[in-house]
N, C-alpha and C positions, 0 to 999 in steps of 0.2 A: 504493499499499500504506499501510496505517496502522499505524504503530509504537506499542508501549505502552512501558509501565514496563520499565526494564532493557534495552530494545532498543537496537540501536546503528546507526550507518551510517557508510559512508566507508572501511570497511575495505578495500575494493579497491584505494584507493590505495597500499596497502602492497606490492601484488604488483609484481615487476620490470617496469618500463617501462609503468606504468600511471599514469593521471591522474584527478582527480576527474571522475566521471561523472554526476553526479545533483544534484538541488537538493531541500532540505528546505523545507517549508512547514508552519507550524504551524496547527492548527484551533482551538487554545484555548490558555490560559496554559501556557507551557513554559518549562523550564530546561534549557538545553544547555550541555554541558561540551565545550569545546574543548581537545584535548590535542595538542602536537607530535609529529611523528614519532619525534624522537629519544627524548623521554620514554616514548613507547609501546613503543619497542624497548627501551629499559633495563628496563622493568617486565615486559613480556610474553616478552622474548627470543626463543627459537624457536617459541612457542606461537602466533603470528601466523598461520601458515598452519591450524592446528587451528581456530582461532577463525573464520577466512573460511569454512573447510569447514562449520563447524557451522552458521553463520548463513546460507549458502546453503541448506543441508538445511532449514532451519527455515522460510525464506521460501518454498521450493518446496512444502514442504506446507501453509503457510498459504493459498497461491495456488490449490492443487488441491482443486476441490469435493470429490472422493472421499477424499483423504488427510486433508483438514482436519475430515472428520467422524470420522475413525478414531483420530487422535491428538492430543494435546494436551501438545505441548513446552513 
């Protein structure tokens, strides 16, 4: 999957008992911000679950041929 501006990855590691599950590779010039889990938890609080859920929905729509033609999230 190709991510774009404002996309994120790595949220799955915030789920209980989850570890890093993927690798990101750049196909061009990229600026990537790494933020520690303590900082993320301080900033987002209980919104982490909502963000993970939103991103899973967005990725599913982008991957689906039919849904990607119907929606632009």
